[in-house]
C-alpha positions as CSV (number, residue, x, y, z in Angstrom):
1,M,18.0,8.0,32.1
2,S,20.6,10.8,31.9
3,S,19.8,14.3,30.8
4,T,21.7,13.9,27.5
5,R,20.0,10.6,26.6
6,H,16.5,10.2,25.2
7,P,14.2,7.3,24.6
8,P,15.3,5.8,21.3
9,F,13.7,7.6,18.4
10,P,11.5,5.2,16.4
11,V,12.9,4.2,13.0
12,S,11.4,2.4,10.1
13,D,11.0,-1.4,10.4
14,N,13.4,-2.1,7.6
15,A,16.2,0.1,8.9
16,L,19.7,-0.7,7.6
17,Y,22.6,-0.1,9.9
18,V,26.1,0.7,8.6
19,E,29.3,1.7,10.4
20,P,29.4,5.1,12.1
21,L,30.0,8.0,9.7
22,A,33.8,8.6,9.3
23,R,35.4,12.0,9.8
24,P,36.9,12.4,6.3
25,L,33.4,13.2,5.0
26,S,33.0,16.8,6.2
27,A,30.0,17.7,8.3
28,R,29.0,20.4,5.8
29,L,29.1,18.0,2.9
30,A,27.2,15.3,4.8
31,A,24.5,17.8,5.8
32,D,24.2,19.1,2.3
33,T,23.9,15.5,1.0
34,I,21.0,14.9,3.4
35,L,19.2,18.1,2.5
36,Q,19.6,17.4,-1.2
37,G,18.0,14.0,-0.6
38,F,15.1,15.6,1.2
39,N,14.6,18.3,-1.5
40,R,14.4,15.6,-4.1
41,H,11.8,13.8,-2.0
42,Y,9.6,16.9,-1.5
43,A,9.9,17.9,-5.2
44,L,8.5,14.5,-6.1
45,F,5.9,14.8,-3.4
46,R,4.6,18.1,-4.8
47,Y,4.7,16.8,-8.4
48,S,2.4,14.0,-7.3
49,A,-0.2,16.5,-6.0
50,Q,0.1,18.4,-9.3
51,R,-0.4,15.2,-11.3
52,A,-3.5,14.4,-9.1
53,K,-5.1,17.6,-10.4
54,A,-4.5,16.5,-14.0
55,L,-5.8,12.9,-13.3
56,F,-9.0,14.3,-11.7
57,E,-9.6,16.6,-14.7
58,A,-9.1,13.6,-17.1
59,G,-11.2,11.2,-14.9
60,D,-8.3,8.7,-14.7
61,W,-9.3,7.0,-11.5
62,R,-7.0,4.0,-11.9
63,G,-4.1,6.4,-12.4
64,M,-5.2,8.3,-9.2
65,Q,-5.0,5.1,-7.2
66,Q,-1.7,4.1,-8.6
67,L,-0.3,7.6,-7.9
68,S,-1.5,7.4,-4.2
69,R,0.2,4.0,-3.8
70,E,3.5,5.1,-5.3
71,R,3.7,8.3,-3.3
72,I,3.5,6.4,0.0
73,D,6.8,4.7,-0.9
74,Y,8.6,7.9,-2.0
75,Y,9.9,8.8,1.4
76,D,11.6,5.5,2.2
77,Q,13.1,5.3,-1.2
78,R,14.7,8.7,-0.8
79,V,16.0,7.8,2.7
80,R,17.6,4.6,1.4
81,E,19.2,6.5,-1.5
82,C,20.6,9.2,0.8
83,A,21.9,6.7,3.4
84,H,23.6,4.8,0.6
85,A,25.1,8.0,-0.8
86,L,26.6,8.8,2.6
87,A,27.8,5.2,3.2
88,S,29.4,5.0,-0.3
89,R,31.6,8.0,0.5
90,L,33.0,6.7,3.8
91,S,36.7,6.2,4.1
92,G,39.0,5.5,7.0
93,Q,36.2,3.7,9.0
94,G,36.2,4.7,12.6
95,G,35.3,1.2,13.8
96,D,33.6,1.4,17.2
97,A,34.6,5.0,17.8
98,D,31.8,7.2,19.2
99,P,30.4,9.2,16.2
100,S,28.3,11.6,18.4
101,Q,30.6,14.6,18.1
102,H,30.7,14.3,14.3
103,W,27.0,13.9,14.0
104,Q,26.5,16.9,16.3
105,A,28.5,18.9,13.8
106,I,26.5,17.5,10.9
107,K,23.3,18.5,12.7
108,Q,24.5,22.0,13.4
109,E,25.5,22.4,9.7
110,F,22.1,21.1,8.7
111,V,20.3,23.7,10.8
112,T,22.2,26.5,9.1
113,L,21.1,25.1,5.7
114,L,17.5,25.3,6.8
115,D,17.5,29.1,7.0
116,G,14.6,30.2,4.7
117,H,13.7,26.7,3.8
118,P,9.9,26.3,3.3
119,Q,9.7,22.7,4.8
120,P,12.2,22.8,7.7
121,E,10.2,20.5,10.0
122,C,9.9,17.8,7.3
123,A,13.6,18.2,6.5
124,E,14.5,17.6,10.2
125,T,12.4,14.4,10.2
126,F,14.2,13.3,7.0
127,F,17.6,14.0,8.8
128,N,16.4,11.7,11.6
129,S,15.4,9.0,9.3
130,V,18.7,9.0,7.4
131,S,20.8,9.2,10.6
132,C,18.9,6.3,12.1
133,R,19.8,4.2,9.2
134,V,23.5,5.1,9.5
135,L,23.9,5.1,13.3
136,R,23.6,2.2,15.7
137,R,20.7,2.6,18.2
138,E,22.9,3.4,21.2
139,Y,23.7,6.7,19.5
140,F,20.0,7.8,19.1
141,N,20.2,10.8,21.4
142,N,19.7,14.5,21.6
143,V,23.1,15.2,20.1
144,C,22.6,13.2,16.9
145,L,18.9,13.7,16.2
146,F,16.2,16.4,16.1
147,V,14.3,15.1,19.1
148,R,12.8,18.6,19.3
149,P,12.4,21.0,16.4
150,A,15.3,23.4,15.8
151,V,13.5,25.7,13.3
152,A,10.2,27.4,14.2
153,T,7.4,27.2,11.6
154,D,4.7,29.2,13.4
155,Y,4.5,32.0,10.8
156,L,6.2,30.2,7.9
157,E,4.6,30.8,4.5
158,G,5.5,29.9,0.9
159,Q,5.9,32.5,-1.8
160,R,2.1,32.3,-2.1
161,P,-0.1,32.3,1.1
162,A,-1.7,29.0,2.0
163,F,-5.2,30.4,1.6
164,R,-7.0,33.0,-0.4
165,A,-9.3,35.6,1.2
166,Y,-12.7,36.6,-0.2
167,Y,-15.1,39.3,1.0
168,P,-18.7,38.3,0.4
169,A,-20.1,41.3,2.3
170,R,-18.4,43.6,-0.2
171,A,-18.7,41.6,-3.5
172,G,-21.9,39.6,-2.8
173,L,-22.2,35.9,-1.9
174,R,-22.8,34.6,-5.4
175,V,-20.0,36.7,-7.0
176,T,-17.7,35.4,-4.2
177,L,-18.6,31.8,-4.9
178,R,-18.0,32.2,-8.6
179,R,-14.6,33.6,-8.0
180,M,-13.8,31.0,-5.4
181,L,-14.6,28.1,-7.8
182,G,-13.0,29.7,-10.8
183,D,-9.7,30.5,-9.0
184,F,-8.6,26.8,-9.0
185,G,-8.3,26.9,-12.7
186,L,-9.7,23.4,-13.4
187,A,-9.2,22.4,-17.0
188,A,-12.5,20.4,-16.7
189,P,-15.5,22.8,-17.2
190,F,-18.4,23.0,-14.8
191,E,-21.5,21.3,-16.0
192,D,-23.7,24.1,-14.8
193,L,-21.9,26.7,-12.8
194,P,-24.9,29.1,-12.3
195,R,-26.8,26.1,-10.8
196,D,-24.0,25.1,-8.5
197,I,-23.6,28.7,-7.3
198,R,-27.3,29.0,-6.7
199,L,-27.3,25.7,-4.7
200,L,-24.3,26.7,-2.6
201,A,-25.6,30.2,-1.9
202,R,-29.0,28.9,-0.7
203,A,-27.3,26.3,1.5
204,A,-24.9,28.9,2.9
205,T,-27.7,31.4,3.6
206,R,-29.8,28.7,5.3
207,L,-26.9,27.8,7.6
208,L,-26.2,31.4,8.5
209,R,-29.9,31.8,9.5
210,Q,-29.6,28.7,11.8
211,T,-26.4,29.9,13.5
212,L,-26.9,33.6,14.0
213,P,-29.0,34.9,16.9
214,K,-32.7,34.9,16.4
215,G,-34.0,37.9,14.6
216,Q,-30.7,38.9,12.9
217,G,-31.2,36.9,9.8
218,P,-28.3,35.9,7.6
219,R,-26.5,39.2,8.2
220,L,-22.8,39.5,7.2
221,G,-20.7,41.4,9.7
222,Q,-18.0,43.9,8.8
223,D,-15.3,41.2,9.5
224,C,-16.9,38.7,7.1
225,Q,-14.3,36.8,5.1
226,A,-14.1,33.5,3.4
227,H,-10.7,31.8,3.5
228,V,-10.1,29.0,1.1
229,H,-7.1,26.8,0.9
230,G,-5.2,27.7,-2.3
231,T,-5.2,24.2,-3.8
232,L,-7.7,21.4,-3.8
233,F,-7.4,18.2,-1.8
234,F,-7.6,15.2,-4.0
235,R,-8.5,11.6,-3.0
236,N,-10.0,8.8,-5.1
237,K,-12.7,10.3,-7.3
238,G,-13.2,13.6,-5.4
239,A,-11.6,17.0,-5.2
240,Y,-12.3,18.9,-2.0
241,L,-12.4,22.7,-1.6
242,L,-11.7,23.4,2.0
243,G,-12.3,26.7,3.7
244,R,-13.7,28.7,6.6
245,L,-16.2,31.6,6.8
246,I,-15.4,34.2,9.5
247,N,-18.4,36.2,10.4
248,Q,-19.1,38.3,13.6
249,G,-16.1,36.7,15.3
250,A,-17.1,33.1,14.7
251,I,-15.4,30.6,12.4
252,Y,-17.6,28.3,10.3
253,P,-15.6,25.5,8.7
254,F,-16.9,24.2,5.3
255,C,-15.9,21.9,2.5
256,I,-17.3,21.7,-1.0
257,P,-16.8,18.3,-2.7
258,L,-16.3,18.5,-6.5
259,L,-17.1,15.5,-8.6
260,R,-16.6,14.7,-12.2
261,L,-19.1,13.3,-14.7
262,P,-18.1,10.8,-17.4
263,S,-18.6,13.6,-19.9
264,G,-15.7,15.5,-18.3
265,H,-17.8,18.1,-16.6
266,V,-17.4,19.0,-12.9
267,Y,-20.2,19.8,-10.4
268,A,-20.4,20.8,-6.7
269,D,-22.0,17.9,-4.9
270,A,-22.7,19.4,-1.4
271,L,-21.8,22.1,1.1
272,L,-20.4,20.3,4.1
273,H,-20.2,22.4,7.3
274,G,-19.1,22.1,10.9
275,Q,-16.3,20.2,12.6
276,D,-18.0,16.8,12.7
277,A,-18.7,16.8,8.9
278,L,-15.2,17.8,8.1
279,S,-13.8,15.3,10.6
280,R,-15.6,12.5,8.7
281,V,-14.0,13.6,5.4
282,F,-10.6,13.9,7.0
283,S,-10.7,11.0,9.4
284,F,-7.9,8.8,10.6
285,A,-9.3,6.1,8.4
286,R,-9.2,8.3,5.3
287,T,-5.6,9.7,5.1
288,Y,-3.1,10.6,2.5
289,F,-4.9,13.3,0.5
290,L,-3.0,14.6,-2.4
291,V,-2.6,18.4,-2.0
292,D,0.1,20.7,-3.4
293,M,1.8,22.7,-0.6
294,E,5.0,24.8,-0.7
295,A,4.9,25.3,3.1
296,P,3.1,22.4,4.7
297,S,3.2,23.9,8.1
298,A,1.0,26.8,6.8
299,T,-1.5,24.3,5.5
300,V,-1.6,22.4,8.8
301,R,-2.1,25.7,10.7
302,F,-5.1,26.4,8.4
303,L,-6.5,22.9,8.9
304,A,-6.1,23.2,12.7
305,T,-8.5,26.1,12.8
306,L,-11.1,23.9,11.0
307,L,-10.4,20.7,12.9
308,P,-9.2,21.8,16.3
309,R,-9.8,18.4,17.9
310,K,-7.3,16.7,15.6
311,P,-3.7,16.6,16.8
312,L,-1.1,18.0,14.4
313,A,0.3,14.5,13.9
314,E,-2.9,13.4,12.3
315,L,-3.2,16.5,10.2
316,Y,0.3,16.0,8.7
317,T,-0.6,12.3,8.1
318,M,-3.9,13.4,6.5
319,I,-2.0,15.4,3.8
320,G,0.3,12.6,3.0
321,L,3.3,13.6,5.2
322,Q,2.9,10.5,7.4
323,K,6.6,10.5,8.4
324,Q,6.2,13.9,9.9
325,G,3.0,12.7,11.5
326,K,5.0,9.9,13.1
327,T,7.6,12.4,14.4
328,L,5.0,14.6,15.9
329,F,3.1,11.7,17.4
330,Y,6.2,10.5,19.2
331,R,7.0,14.0,20.5
332,D,3.5,14.4,21.7
333,F,3.5,11.0,23.3
334,L,6.7,11.7,25.2
335,Q,5.2,15.0,26.4
336,H,2.1,13.2,27.5
337,L,4.1,10.6,29.4
338,A,6.0,13.3,31.2
339,H,2.7,15.0,32.4
340,S,0.6,11.9,33.3
341,G,0.9,9.1,35.8
342,D,-1.5,6.4,34.7
343,A,-0.3,2.9,33.8
344,F,-0.4,1.0,30.6
345,E,-3.0,-1.7,30.5
346,T,-4.4,-4.4,28.2
347,A,-6.8,-3.0,25.7
348,A,-10.5,-3.6,26.2
349,G,-12.2,-6.3,24.1
350,I,-11.6,-10.0,23.3
351,P,-7.8,-10.7,23.1
352,G,-6.7,-11.3,19.5
353,M,-5.0,-14.5,18.3
354,V,-2.4,-12.5,16.2
355,M,-1.9,-9.2,18.0
356,F,-1.2,-8.4,21.6
357,V,-2.8,-5.0,22.3
358,F,-2.3,-2.6,25.2
359,T,-3.2,1.1,25.7
360,L,-2.7,4.0,28.1
361,P,-6.1,5.1,29.3
362,S,-5.3,8.8,29.3
363,Y,-4.1,8.6,25.6
364,P,-6.5,7.8,22.8
365,Y,-4.3,5.2,21.0
366,V,-3.6,1.5,21.1
367,F,-0.2,-0.3,20.8
368,K,-0.3,-3.5,18.7
369,I,2.5,-6.1,18.7
370,I,2.6,-9.3,16.7
371,R,2.5,-12.3,19.1
372,D,5.4,-14.7,19.1
373,R,3.0,-17.7,19.0
374,I,0.2,-16.9,16.5
375,E,-2.8,-19.0,17.2
376,K,-3.9,-19.3,13.5
377,D,-2.9,-22.0,11.2
378,G,-0.5,-20.9,8.5
379,M,-0.2,-17.3,9.9
380,T,3.3,-15.9,10.4
381,A,4.7,-12.6,11.6
382,A,6.0,-11.9,8.0
383,I,2.5,-12.5,6.6
384,V,1.0,-10.1,9.1
385,R,3.5,-7.4,8.3
386,R,2.7,-7.8,4.6
387,K,-1.0,-7.5,5.3
388,Y,-0.5,-4.2,7.1
389,Q,1.6,-2.9,4.3
390,Q,-1.1,-4.0,1.8
391,V,-3.7,-2.0,3.8
392,K,-1.4,1.1,3.8
393,L,-1.1,1.0,0.1
394,H,-4.7,0.2,-0.7
395,D,-7.8,2.4,-1.1
396,R,-9.4,1.7,2.3
397,A,-12.6,3.6,1.6
398,G,-12.4,5.2,5.0
399,R,-13.2,1.9,6.6
400,M,-9.8,0.8,7.8
401,A,-7.8,2.5,10.5
402,D,-4.5,4.0,9.5
403,T,-1.5,2.8,11.6
404,W,1.9,4.3,12.4
405,E,4.6,1.6,12.4
406,Y,7.6,2.1,14.7
407,S,10.7,0.2,15.6
408,Q,12.8,0.4,18.8
409,V,10.3,2.3,20.9
410,A,11.4,2.9,24.5
411,L,8.9,3.2,27.3
412,P,9.3,3.8,31.0
413,R,9.1,0.4,32.8
414,H,7.4,1.9,35.9
415,R,4.3,2.7,33.8
416,F,3.6,-1.0,33.3
417,S,1.8,-3.0,35.9
418,D,3.3,-6.3,37.0
419,D,0.5,-8.2,35.2
420,L,1.0,-6.4,31.9
421,L,4.7,-6.8,32.1
422,Q,4.3,-10.5,32.7
423,A,1.9,-10.7,29.7
424,L,4.4,-9.0,27.5
425,R,7.1,-11.5,28.6
426,T,4.7,-14.3,27.9
427,H,3.2,-13.2,24.5
428,I,5.9,-11.1,22.8
429,P,9.3,-12.0,24.3
430,S,11.1,-11.7,21.0
431,Q,9.8,-8.1,20.6
432,L,10.7,-7.0,24.1
433,E,14.0,-5.8,25.4
434,E,14.4,-4.8,29.1
435,Q,17.1,-2.2,29.8
436,G,17.0,-1.2,33.4
437,D,14.2,1.3,33.8
438,T,13.3,1.1,30.1
439,L,11.3,-1.3,28.0
440,V,12.2,-1.3,24.3
441,L,9.6,-2.6,21.9
442,R,11.3,-3.8,18.7
443,H,8.3,-3.5,16.4
444,V,4.9,-1.9,17.1
445,Y,1.8,-0.6,15.3
446,I,0.0,2.4,16.8
447,E,-3.5,3.4,15.8
448,R,-6.5,5.4,17.1
449,R,-8.4,3.7,19.9
450,M,-12.0,2.8,19.2
451,T,-14.8,1.1,21.0
452,P,-14.9,-2.6,19.9
453,L,-18.1,-3.2,18.0
454,N,-19.0,-6.2,20.1
455,L,-18.8,-4.1,23.3
456,Y,-20.6,-1.2,21.7
457,L,-23.5,-3.5,20.7
458,W,-23.7,-5.0,24.2
459,Q,-24.0,-1.5,25.8
460,A,-26.0,0.4,23.2
461,G,-29.7,1.0,23.2
462,A,-31.9,-0.2,20.4
463,P,-31.6,2.9,18.1
464,A,-27.8,3.1,18.5
465,K,-27.5,-0.6,18.0
466,A,-29.5,-0.5,14.7
467,A,-27.4,2.4,13.5
468,A,-24.2,0.5,14.3
469,L,-25.3,-2.6,12.5
470,E,-26.2,-0.6,9.5
471,E,-22.8,1.0,9.6
472,Y,-21.2,-2.5,10.0
473,G,-22.9,-3.6,6.8
474,N,-21.9,-0.4,5.0
475,A,-18.3,-1.0,6.0
476,I,-18.3,-4.5,4.6
477,R,-19.9,-3.3,1.4
478,E,-17.5,-0.5,0.8
479,L,-14.4,-2.6,1.6
480,A,-15.7,-5.2,-0.9
481,A,-16.2,-2.5,-3.5
482,T,-12.5,-1.6,-3.2
483,N,-11.5,-5.2,-3.8
484,L,-10.9,-6.1,-0.1
485,F,-12.5,-9.1,1.6
486,P,-12.2,-8.6,5.4
487,G,-11.9,-12.4,6.1
488,D,-12.8,-12.5,9.8
489,M,-15.9,-10.4,10.1
490,L,-16.6,-11.0,13.8
491,F,-17.8,-7.9,15.6
492,K,-14.7,-7.9,17.8
493,N,-12.6,-7.0,14.7
494,F,-14.5,-3.7,14.1
495,G,-14.5,-0.5,16.1
496,V,-16.9,2.4,16.5
497,T,-15.5,5.9,16.3
498,R,-16.6,9.0,18.2
499,L,-18.9,9.9,15.3
500,G,-20.5,6.4,15.2
501,R,-18.6,5.3,12.1
502,V,-17.7,1.6,12.0
503,V,-14.1,0.9,11.0
504,F,-12.3,-2.5,10.5
505,Y,-8.9,-2.9,12.3
506,D,-8.0,-6.6,12.1
507,Y,-5.9,-7.1,8.9
508,D,-4.3,-10.5,9.2
509,E,-7.0,-12.3,7.1
510,I,-7.8,-9.7,4.4
511,Q,-7.7,-10.9,0.8
512,S,-8.6,-9.5,-2.5
513,M,-12.2,-10.0,-3.5
514,T,-11.0,-11.4,-6.8
515,E,-9.2,-14.3,-5.0
516,M,-12.4,-15.5,-3.3
517,N,-14.9,-18.1,-4.4
518,F,-18.4,-17.3,-3.1
519,R,-20.6,-20.3,-3.0
520,H,-24.0,-21.5,-1.9
521,I,-24.1,-24.3,0.7
522,P,-24.8,-27.5,-1.2
523,Q,-27.9,-29.4,-0.3
524,A,-27.4,-32.1,2.2
525,P,-27.7,-35.7,0.9
526,D,-29.8,-36.8,3.9
527,D,-31.0,-35.7,7.3
528,D,-28.0,-37.3,9.1
529,A,-25.6,-35.2,7.1
530,E,-27.5,-32.0,7.7
531,M,-27.5,-32.6,11.5
532,S,-23.9,-33.6,11.6
533,A,-21.3,-31.3,13.1
534,D,-19.0,-32.0,10.2
535,T,-19.6,-30.5,6.7
536,W,-20.8,-32.9,4.0
537,Y,-19.2,-31.0,1.2
538,A,-15.6,-30.2,0.1
539,T,-14.3,-26.7,0.6
540,G,-11.3,-24.9,-0.9
541,P,-8.9,-22.5,0.9
542,N,-10.7,-19.4,-0.5
543,D,-14.2,-20.7,-0.5
544,V,-16.7,-18.4,1.3
545,F,-20.3,-19.3,2.1
546,P,-22.2,-16.1,2.9
547,E,-25.3,-18.1,4.0
548,E,-23.2,-19.1,7.1
549,F,-22.8,-15.5,8.2
550,E,-26.2,-15.5,9.8
551,H,-25.3,-18.3,12.1
552,F,-21.7,-17.3,12.9
553,L,-22.3,-13.5,13.3
554,F,-25.9,-13.2,14.4
555,S,-26.7,-15.8,17.0
556,D,-28.8,-13.1,18.7
557,P,-32.0,-12.3,16.7
558,A,-32.0,-8.8,18.2
559,L,-28.8,-8.2,16.1
560,Y,-29.8,-10.1,13.0
561,Q,-33.1,-8.3,12.4
562,P,-31.8,-4.7,12.1
563,F,-28.8,-5.9,10.0
564,A,-31.0,-8.0,7.6
565,A,-33.4,-5.0,7.2
566,R,-30.6,-3.2,5.4
567,H,-28.1,-5.7,4.4
568,A,-29.8,-9.1,3.7
569,A,-28.1,-9.2,0.3
570,L,-24.7,-9.7,2.1
571,L,-25.9,-13.1,3.2
572,Q,-26.2,-14.5,-0.3
573,P,-23.3,-15.3,-2.7
574,E,-25.0,-13.5,-5.6
575,W,-24.2,-10.1,-4.1
576,W,-20.6,-10.9,-3.7
577,R,-20.3,-12.3,-7.2
578,A,-21.9,-9.2,-8.6
579,C,-19.3,-7.1,-6.7
580,Q,-16.5,-9.3,-8.2
581,A,-17.9,-8.7,-11.7
582,R,-17.9,-4.9,-11.2
583,I,-14.3,-5.1,-10.0
584,A,-13.3,-7.3,-13.0
585,R,-14.8,-4.7,-15.4
586,G,-12.2,-2.2,-14.1
587,G,-14.4,0.4,-12.5
588,V,-13.6,2.4,-9.4
589,A,-16.4,2.5,-6.9
590,D,-18.1,5.8,-6.0
591,I,-17.6,6.0,-2.2
592,F,-17.6,9.4,-0.7
593,P,-16.9,10.4,2.9
594,Y,-20.0,12.2,3.8
595,D,-23.6,11.4,4.5
596,P,-25.7,11.0,1.3
597,G,-28.3,13.1,2.9
598,S,-26.0,16.1,2.9
599,R,-25.7,16.1,-0.9
600,F,-27.8,18.6,-2.8
601,P,-31.3,17.1,-3.3
602,S,-30.9,16.7,-7.1
603,H,-27.8,14.5,-6.5
604,Q,-28.9,12.3,-3.7
605,A,-29.0,8.5,-4.3
606,C,-27.1,9.0,-7.6
607,T,-23.5,8.3,-8.5
608,P,-21.8,10.6,-11.1
609,D,-22.4,7.9,-13.7
610,E,-26.2,7.7,-12.9
611,L,-26.4,11.5,-12.9
612,A,-24.9,11.6,-16.4
613,Q,-27.5,9.1,-17.6
614,Q,-30.4,11.2,-16.1
615,R,-29.1,14.4,-17.8
């Protein structure tokens, strides 16, 4: 591969190609058109976050879900509009002429327009997306695209800093907490602000006692500061205050979830602390928070100090800028390929009937490609793609892995073993293009690698096994509460994260809970029918018999017993019907991304609705 060429930059799956941009449209005008398209996109993006605050204050949870779904599509809509605007102004088509020189001029003009822009990294990604819709793939190179960033964002800030600073050693902890909560200007009043401040102060003091050297007590050093992100992070029914305490040179990440009662009052539900607790809130299975940011790079820098294990690609995706996350992932991945030597290999676990999955051992992600021959009746590639899009737009309750979807991804051929290369040729020939030393994957999903639950259960000791089975049941319950029936609930379709959380990642059979018919198994007419391998009763396409789960999923009693101890109700149709009834009533489930045991004691085991009834 020559020095001026680069592995094809990934583009969206529904990319539209038009003829190369003609010279009569000046480079300056083309660059300005693209930047105007991006500015329109980001203005709508910020407006969504501002609307989220109003929806939280009003308790409009259905509106919050709808807003989240709509915002995911904003980017592609603006890219299509911008590409169409450019194409509609073409004249004197250049035919097959090489457009590289003109696009290099457009790119240079675009860079000059980014001087002082608060979102230059996102604007560069938008430029790439538009140009990849206009150009043919052979022109995806360093000249025409921002393969590397052209504008630094290391010290970029908006007109207001990304975080506010407070000084508890000077003002006192309780006064600081009062200011901290009041500065967000929520229109919804606190139910009992003095109580919340008291609970937060006690929890913070207790944590400081545990972390400071023995004998020092909860002493605040001269450098003590509390930094709080200037706007709240909204998702589903929660608003999250995110910050860090700096004391005696150490950084203590913290998060305060704010919940809303049906009465319209707000209360602090917990004080979450430490990287693991925050990683659970902001996990790869719980992305697309709504947060207002003038300079997203400043927010990401702030988040990186709280969650240093998370790559920047995941942080951008977490705050709803998934396209920027895709760009950074691809850049990081190319960098990793250049500084590693291991070979791609088939992913661990039982091979799927729909997806062919491989991985790079030194990189914590898997690559999933739809098989040419799907071994499930009635399943097609188009259906699978629709299912993945359904998952992206749906409230996943933190129980489904987020995926990045790429097209035209080029990888070095020498990093594939002969066996894996032959498997690709066998299982995904229509998705594979071989170009000399490069393999091009036409359509691929990339997601975080997890330990398949079936392998985890086989290797784990008894306590870890029981905890994983409890998590498995929790995952099924929470998905059902959000109106998602997993379909194929075999252990091999679930993964276990670093923190022991169980996440579902096989989406081809998901359906809405409201579409399903949960039934008891009818009584057999005689002993011969009951002993027969064939069923003695008629079944419909969406009929589900939860009583069968015990036999299909738990052939090993050592697995069934710990599961049934917590989740026996899932083996009866009544639980599923009751869940359907709750969904039909229009309610939005209370599912929060932190351990119930971390909530303040007076709130544990109660939802906001139940708390309102108690008070």
